[in-house]
C-alpha positions in Angstrom: -17.4 10.6 -54.2 -18.3 7.0 -53.5 -15.1 6.7 -51.4 -16.0 9.8 -49.3 -19.5 8.4 -48.8 -18.1 5.1 -47.6 -15.8 7.0 -45.1 -18.7 9.0 -43.8 -20.8 5.9 -43.3 -17.9 4.2 -41.5 -17.3 7.2 -39.2 -21.0 7.4 -38.5 -21.1 3.7 -37.6 -18.0 4.1 -35.3 -19.7 7.1 -33.6 -22.9 5.1 -33.0 -20.9 2.2 -31.7 -18.9 4.5 -29.4 -22.1 6.1 -28.0 -23.5 2.6 -27.6 -20.6 1.4 -25.5 -20.7 4.6 -23.4 -24.4 4.2 -22.7 -23.9 0.5 -21.8 -21.0 1.3 -19.5 -22.9 4.1 -17.8 -25.9 1.9 -17.4 -24.0 -0.9 -15.8 -22.2 1.5 -13.5 -25.5 3.2 -12.5 -27.3 -0.1 -11.8 -24.4 -1.3 -9.6 -24.3 2.0 -7.8 -28.0 1.7 -7.0 -27.6 -1.9 -5.9 -24.6 -1.2 -3.6 -26.1 2.0 -2.2 -27.3 2.5 1.3 -31.0 2.3 0.4 -32.8 0.1 2.8 -33.4 -3.6 1.8 -31.6 -5.7 -0.7 -34.9 -6.4 -2.6 -35.6 -2.7 -3.1 -32.0 -2.0 -4.3 -32.1 -5.0 -6.6 -35.5 -4.0 -8.0 -34.4 -0.4 -8.6 -31.2 -1.4 -10.3 -33.0 -3.9 -12.6 -35.6 -1.3 -13.4 -33.0 1.3 -14.4 -31.1 -1.2 -16.6 -34.2 -2.6 -18.3 -35.8 0.8 -18.7 -32.7 2.1 -20.4 -32.6 -0.8 -22.8 -36.3 -0.5 -23.6 -36.0 3.2 -24.2 -33.2 2.8 -26.8 -34.9 -0.1 -28.5 -38.4 1.2 -28.8 -38.5 4.9 -28.6 -38.4 6.4 -32.1 -36.3 9.5 -31.5 -32.8 8.3 -30.4 -31.4 11.8 -29.9 -34.2 12.7 -27.4 -33.7 9.3 -25.7 -30.0 10.0 -25.4 -30.6 13.4 -23.8 -33.1 11.9 -21.4 -30.7 9.2 -20.4 -27.9 11.7 -19.9 -30.2 13.8 -17.6 -31.3 10.8 -15.5 -27.7 9.6 -15.3 -26.5 13.1 -14.2 -29.1 13.0 -11.3 -27.8 9.6 -10.2 -24.2 10.7 -10.4 -25.0 13.8 -8.3 -26.7 11.7 -5.7 -23.8 9.2 -5.6 -21.2 12.0 -5.2 -23.1 13.2 -2.1 -22.6 9.9 -0.3 -20.1 10.7 2.4 -17.8 8.3 4.5 -18.2 8.1 8.2 -16.3 7.0 11.3 -19.5 6.4 13.2 -20.8 2.9 12.2 -21.3 -0.5 13.9 -17.8 -1.8 13.0 -16.5 -5.3 13.1 -14.3 -5.8 16.2 -10.9 -6.0 14.3 -11.4 -2.5 12.8 -13.5 -0.9 15.4 -10.7 1.4 16.8 -8.9 3.9 14.7 -5.2 4.6 15.5 -3.8 8.1 15.7 -0.4 9.6 16.7 1.1 12.4 18.6 4.7 13.8 18.3 7.1 15.5 20.6 10.3 16.2 18.6 11.8 12.8 17.7 9.4 10.9 19.9 6.3 9.6 18.1 3.5 8.0 20.2 1.2 5.7 18.3 -2.1 5.3 20.0 -4.4 2.2 19.6 -1.7 -0.1 18.3 -3.6 -3.4 17.8 -2.3 -6.5 19.6 -5.0 -9.1 19.7 -4.7 -12.5 21.4 -6.1 -15.1 19.0 -7.6 -18.5 19.6 -8.9 -18.6 16.0 -9.2 -16.0 13.4 -12.7 -15.0 14.6 -12.2 -15.8 18.3 -9.8 -13.4 19.9 -9.3 -11.1 22.9 -9.1 -7.5 21.7 -6.2 -5.4 22.9 -4.9 -1.9 22.1 -1.7 -0.2 23.3 0.1 3.1 23.1 3.7 2.8 22.0 6.3 5.5 21.8 9.1 5.3 19.2 12.2 7.4 18.8 12.8 8.4 15.2 16.6 8.4 15.9 16.3 4.7 16.4 14.5 3.9 13.2 16.8 1.5 11.5 14.7 -0.8 9.3 11.8 -0.8 6.8 10.5 -4.2 5.8 8.2 -5.1 3.0 5.6 -7.8 3.8 3.7 -9.6 1.0 0.7 -11.8 1.9 -0.6 -14.3 -0.7 -3.9 -16.3 -0.5 -4.9 -17.0 -4.2 -1.9 -17.3 -6.5 1.0 -15.1 -7.3 -0.7 -12.1 -9.0 -2.4 -10.5 -6.0 -0.9 -9.9 -2.6 -1.8 -7.8 0.4 1.2 -5.5 1.1 2.1 -4.3 4.5 5.1 -2.3 5.8 6.9 -2.8 9.1 9.2 -0.3 10.7 12.0 -1.3 13.1 13.3 0.8 16.0 16.4 -0.9 17.4 14.6 -4.2 17.5 11.1 -3.0 18.3 8.8 -3.4 15.3 5.4 -1.9 14.4 3.5 -2.8 11.2 1.0 -0.9 9.1 -1.7 -2.5 7.0 -4.1 -0.7 4.7 -7.5 -2.4 4.9 -11.3 -2.1 4.4 -13.1 -1.0 7.5 -16.1 -3.3 7.4 -19.3 -3.1 9.4 -20.7 -6.0 11.4 -22.2 -8.5 9.0 -20.5 -7.0 6.0 -18.3 -9.2 3.7 -15.7 -8.0 1.3 -16.4 -7.8 -2.4 -14.0 -6.4 -4.9 -16.9 -5.1 -7.0 -18.6 -3.5 -4.0 -15.2 -1.8 -3.3 -15.8 0.4 -6.4 -19.0 1.8 -4.9 -18.3 3.4 -1.5 -19.2 0.3 0.4 -16.2 0.4 2.8 -14.3 3.1 4.7 -10.5 3.0 4.6 -8.4 2.1 7.7 -4.7 2.0 8.3 -4.4 -0.7 10.9 -1.3 -0.2 13.1 -0.4 -3.3 14.9 2.1 -5.5 16.7 3.6 -8.1 14.3 2.4 -10.9 16.6 -1.1 -9.7 15.6 -0.9 -8.6 11.9 1.5 -11.3 10.8 0.6 -14.2 13.1 -3.2 -14.0 12.3 -2.3 -14.7 8.7 0.3 -17.4 9.2 -1.1 -19.2 12.3 -4.9 -18.7 12.4 -6.4 -18.1 9.0 -7.8 -21.0 7.1 -6.6 -21.7 4.5 -3.3 -20.4 5.7 -1.9 -17.4 3.9 1.7 -17.3 2.7 3.7 -14.5 4.2 7.0 -13.2 2.8 9.1 -10.7 4.7 11.7 -8.7 2.7 14.3 -6.5 4.3 14.7 -3.3 2.3 17.6 -1.0 1.6 15.9 2.1 2.9 18.3 4.7 4.1 17.6 6.4 7.4 16.2 9.6 5.8 13.9 7.6 3.5 12.7 5.4 6.4 11.9 8.4 8.5 10.1 10.1 5.6 8.0 7.0 5.0 7.1 6.5 8.6 6.0 10.1 9.0 3.8 9.8 5.9 2.0 6.9 7.6 1.7 8.9 10.8 0.2 11.8 8.9 -2.2 9.6 7.1 -3.6 7.8 10.2 -4.1 11.2 11.8 -6.0 12.4 8.7 -8.2 9.4 8.7 -9.0 9.8 12.4 -10.4 13.3 11.7 -11.6 12.9 8.1 -12.8 9.5 7.0 -12.2 8.2 3.4 -13.7 5.5 1.3 -11.8 2.5 0.3 -11.7 1.9 -3.5 -10.7 -1.4 -5.1 -8.7 0.4 -7.8 -7.5 3.7 -6.4 -7.4 3.6 -2.6 -6.2 0.3 -1.3 -3.0 -1.4 -0.3 -1.6 -0.4 -3.7 -1.3 3.0 -2.1 1.1 1.4 0.2 3.1 0.2 -2.8 3.4 3.7 -4.2 4.5 5.1 -0.9 7.2 2.5 -0.7 8.4 3.2 -4.3 8.6 6.9 -3.6 10.5 6.4 -0.4 13.0 3.8 -1.6 13.8 4.8 -5.1 14.5 8.1 -6.9 13.0 6.6 -10.1 9.4 5.9 -10.9 9.3 3.7 -14.0 5.8 2.6 -15.1 5.5 -1.1 -14.6 2.6 -3.5 -14.6 3.9 -5.1 -11.4 2.7 -2.0 -9.5 -0.9 -2.8 -10.4 -0.6 -6.5 -9.8 0.8 -6.2 -6.3 1.7 -9.8 -6.0 4.7 -9.1 -8.3 5.7 -5.9 -6.5 8.5 -7.6 -4.5 10.1 -8.5 -7.8 9.6 -4.9 -9.0 11.3 -3.6 -5.8 14.1 -6.1 -6.4 14.7 -4.8 -9.9 14.8 -1.2 -8.5 17.6 -2.3 -6.2 15.5 -1.8 -3.1 16.0 -5.4 -1.8 19.0 -7.7 -1.3 20.6 -8.2 -4.7 23.2 -10.7 -3.7 20.8 -13.6 -4.5 18.6 -14.2 -7.6 15.1 -13.1 -6.8 13.7 -16.6 -6.9 16.2 -17.6 -4.1 15.5 -14.4 -2.1 11.8 -15.1 -2.3 12.2 -18.7 -1.1 14.4 -17.5 1.8 11.9 -14.7 2.8 8.9 -17.1 3.4 8.4 -16.9 7.2 5.4 -19.2 7.8 7.4 -21.9 9.5 9.2 -19.4 11.7 5.9 -17.7 12.7 4.5 -21.1 13.7 7.5 -21.8 15.8 7.6 -18.4 17.4 3.8 -18.1 18.0 3.3 -16.1 21.1 6.9 -15.6 22.0 7.8 -12.1 23.1 10.7 -12.0 20.6 8.4 -13.0 17.7 9.7 -10.2 15.5 13.3 -11.2 16.0 12.6 -14.9 15.5 10.8 -14.5 12.2 13.7 -12.4 10.9 16.4 -14.9 12.0 18.4 -15.9 8.9 16.6 -13.5 6.5 18.9 -11.8 4.0 19.6 -8.2 5.0 20.9 -6.0 2.3 23.2 -3.0 2.7 21.5 0.4 3.2 20.9 2.4 0.0 23.3 5.3 -0.5 22.0 8.7 0.4 22.3 11.6 -2.1 25.3 12.9 -0.2 27.0 9.5 -0.5 26.3 9.4 -4.2 28.0 12.8 -4.6 31.0 11.5 -2.7 31.0 8.5 -5.0 30.9 10.6 -8.1 33.8 12.7 -6.7 35.7 9.5 -6.0 35.6 8.4 -9.6 37.4 11.5 -10.7 39.1 12.9 -7.6 39.6 10.1 -5.0 41.6 12.2 -2.6 39.0 15.0 -2.5 36.2 12.5 -2.0 38.0 11.1 1.1 38.6 14.5 2.5 35.0 15.5 1.9 33.8 12.4 3.7 36.0 13.3 6.7 35.0 16.9 6.7 31.3 16.0 6.6 31.8 13.9 9.7 33.8 16.5 11.6 31.4 19.3 10.8 28.3 17.8 12.3 29.7 15.7 15.1 27.9 12.6 16.4 24.8 13.3 14.4 26.5 13.0 11.1 25.7 9.9 9.0 29.4 9.5 8.1 31.9 8.9 10.8 35.6 9.7 10.7 36.4 6.3 9.3 34.0 6.9 6.3 31.2 4.5 7.6 27.6 5.5 7.5 26.6 5.7 11.2 23.1 5.4 12.5 21.5 5.2 16.0 22.8 2.7 18.5 25.8 1.9 16.4 23.9 0.8 13.4 26.1 1.3 10.4 26.2 0.8 6.6 29.1 0.4 4.3 31.5 3.2 3.3 29.6 5.6 1.0 31.9 5.0 -1.9 31.6 1.3 -1.7 27.8 1.6 -1.1 27.4 3.8 -4.1 29.2 1.4 -6.3 27.0 -1.4 -4.9 24.0 0.7 -5.6 25.1 1.0 -9.2 25.6 -2.7 -9.5 22.0 -3.3 -8.2 20.7 -0.8 -10.8 22.5 -2.4 -13.7 
């Protein structure tokens, strides 16, 4: 009996402690939500937040009936939560110049026109001439997807961007906070509907060069060529196109944890790999390039440390600066891996391990059945637009297996 009484006492203590932590967490969240709300005046917001926190503490310390106090707190918190959920994002604010214009896209078959592609001419990070362009890209010429990782405070956190190549013409996408004039970024404020979300679509001379050539302190920019197959590259690009059109019609809030450039990471993983293993490097985006490397999505011919060192492009960006061929010059000498095998190529590979002759015939038949649009030509090479080619599907599949090992 004494043992049962001790267990009940311990469980009761754990329950009280659990309620205590829950109330403390809810109080902190509510106070921050009030402080980062759109109520006028920082003094008013600070005063209301402090009053809520101190009032909650005083109620639980001095009111005799804890159960009634808990119910009262739950009711007040529910009202605050209802109010907070009714705060809506907007595309109509007094925006900072670098995020003032939303991109959008139109499509005519394989031709996709990106409207409001940012291409600023910088004198300093804050002193620039704004410029927006409309650019049309042919999906049949999409032959490259590059992962760009930007570091400014150690290795753990990076800003991730994606760049798409169309026969030498590149366009980059960057997921960012859409800040109003006079507004500064805060990771804590990012949890409380302080910023709208924007997908900046820009020329690499803008999105990369502002980080390498003009920001102080200078940020470190690494550009990794990926092994995205044409179908995966097309799928990823069209996901971005769909998203920028959604945001132009229906704004969304940025969130430090759930809606940020980590979203970019997940899109990349989904497009470049058929596996989705849980990994801490997805959350700490600075380590995501190493994660992509381990998945076989980057060049595996070098150890990752050597690949990372070879992918730093700051010096090349300094030298290229405003050159029209900026994108080509920053990629000069970068390791470029073979394209990842498509599912059809993997089937051919599996056939080759058991029936080499049938696999060769299947490869030739696939080429002859679909003509010039087939990804495998009569010689067994993966054929892309403008002569872009990958290795033979059998060799590519074996290489893919080596990367995965």
